[in-house]
C-alpha positions, 0 to 999 in steps of 0.5 A: 500499500502507497504512503501516498499517491503523490510523492512527497506531498505533505497532506491529503491529495485531491484527486480526479480519474476520468474513464472511471466507470470500467477497466483501469479507471475503475480499478484505480478508483478503488484502489486510491480509496484504499491508499492513505493520504488520499482526500476528495476522489471525483470519479469521471465517466460519461455515466458515472452515476449509473455504474453499479461498481462507483454507486457502490464505492460512493456509498461506502466512502463519502470522499468519493464524488461522481460525475456524468461528463461527455468527454467528447464535448469541449463545453461539458468539459469546461463546465465541469472544469469550473465545478471541480475547481470550485470543489477542490480548490487544488488538484494533486493528482489527474489520472486520465484513463478514458480513451477509444480504440473501437466502438460502433462504427470504428474499428482500427484500420488494417489498410489506408483503404479503410481510413475514414473522416468520422472514425478519425474524428471520434477517436482524436476527440477522446483520446488527444483532445479530451486530455489536454482540454481538461487540463485546460479547464482545471488549470486554476486547480493546478496553480499551486506550489505543491507536488502534483501528478498529471498522468495521462494513459497513452500507448506504446502504439503511439510512439512514432519511433516504435512504429514498425507494424503500421495499421491502426492509423487513427488510434496510432495517430490520436496516441501520437497527438495526445503525446505530443500535447502532453508533453508540449503541457509538461513544459508549461507546467514548469512555470505553472507549478514547478513541482509538478510532473506531467507524464504519459502512461503505457499500461501495456495490454489490459484485460478490457473491453477495449482490447478484448478483440485483439488479446488472443495474440498476447504473449502468456504473462503479458495480458494484465487484469485491470487491477494489476494495470492500475496498481502498476501505474499508481506505483509509478505515480507515486515514485514521480517527482518534477525531475520526471516532468515529460517522460513517456513511461511503460508500465514496467518503469521503462521509457518509451521513444517518442 
């Protein structure tokens, strides 16, 4: 168990988790509530208040607040940011877990002929645009001098240098865009809060609905449960400090090429 979710933070950490109704996000919410040194936890999902698991957690722990937010809607993000800032005052951990690989009408492309504007726009809206728009909306709550971590779940396939297989145009490109936006944010965070670390995290392949159609080829021992993936990432987060600002980190703590 962590001594706290953000290293060197004196006092309880206020936490915000997106994609909180399932997968890594849901597992992270439960584990954070079981972690010492955690204050208020905001769980954000499109239908957070309708998630039986989140509702049950909120019923047992008054620190947990559920927020229904469509992260593909820029206006909804902005409105939520104002509400969250007013509620928290300061934010010390942002864990952005929401993402899209496939959905109705969206499938990873195997060839150029399958690339389409609708899928590109939908995937980019959630994977690339939502995290940075949320960070912008939460900027007042990040303007403090205490340790903080802004962690956005990315993917190794977003690495341009590591791309030897091709395919998955929209997902790869949206994650590469997410990486660049978050890396750029890390530069500005040195001025907003020099004690903060802004990082991208690769969770590995996790046994969730996102990976379900593609997990058959995953090597034995490399398909993680959401609980294990969340624990590995939270362990990394708890060990970060300002010197880690701007890193792209895999689940095992190694750096991934851009």
